[in-house]
C-alpha positions in Angstrom: -3.3 18.0 7.1 -4.5 14.5 6.3 -5.4 12.0 9.0 -3.4 9.4 7.1 0.4 9.2 7.4 0.5 8.1 3.8 -2.5 9.3 1.8 -3.4 7.3 -1.3 -2.4 8.9 -4.5 -5.0 10.9 -6.4 -4.9 10.0 -10.1 -6.5 12.4 -12.6 -8.9 11.1 -15.2 -7.1 9.7 -18.1 -3.8 9.2 -16.2 -2.3 5.9 -15.4 -0.6 5.5 -12.0 3.1 4.6 -12.2 5.3 2.4 -10.0 3.8 0.6 -7.0 0.6 2.7 -7.3 -0.1 1.0 -10.6 -1.2 -2.0 -8.6 -3.7 -0.1 -6.5 -6.8 -0.4 -8.7 -6.3 -4.2 -8.9 -5.7 -4.4 -5.1 -9.0 -2.6 -4.4 -10.9 -4.8 -6.9 -9.3 -8.1 -5.7 -9.5 -7.6 -1.9 -12.6 -5.4 -1.6 -11.1 -2.7 0.6 -9.9 0.8 -0.3 -6.2 1.0 -0.9 -6.1 3.6 1.9 -6.9 0.9 4.4 -3.9 -1.2 3.3 -1.6 1.9 3.3 -2.6 2.7 6.8 -2.0 -0.9 8.0 1.5 -0.9 6.3 2.5 2.5 7.6 1.7 1.5 11.2 3.5 -1.8 10.9 6.6 -0.3 9.3 7.3 1.6 12.5 8.6 -1.6 14.1 9.1 -4.2 11.3 11.3 -4.3 8.2 9.9 -4.2 4.7 9.8 -8.0 4.0 8.3 -8.8 7.4 5.4 -6.4 6.6 5.0 -8.0 3.2 4.9 -11.4 4.8 2.4 -10.1 7.4 0.1 -8.7 4.7 0.3 -12.0 2.8 -0.2 -14.3 5.9 -2.6 -12.3 7.9 -4.6 -10.6 5.2 -4.3 -12.9 2.2 -2.7 -10.5 -0.2 -0.5 -11.8 -3.0 3.2 -11.1 -2.9 3.2 -8.5 -5.7 0.3 -6.6 -4.1 1.7 -6.7 -0.6 5.1 -5.6 -1.9 3.6 -2.7 -3.9 1.8 -1.4 -0.8 4.9 -1.6 1.4 7.2 -0.1 -1.2 4.8 2.8 -1.8 4.5 3.5 1.9 8.2 3.4 2.5 8.9 5.8 -0.4 6.3 8.3 0.9 7.6 8.1 4.5 11.1 8.7 3.2 9.8 11.8 1.6 
């Protein structure tokens, strides 16, 4: 079992990620942290805060753009919903 509640997707060579995960390469390049770090932060925060509050927190506290923050939260929510 993974130590992450929501592990980052594994994309095979030549494949393009779809949906919110399509933002992940840009997120890593833009903010200099692995997407797994952002997924972990969002998963922990979603335990007690609604979607848009977590998006706002990622924007205000960590400097993410709205689209990037929303993609992270949307991906985490979908994975936790199973």
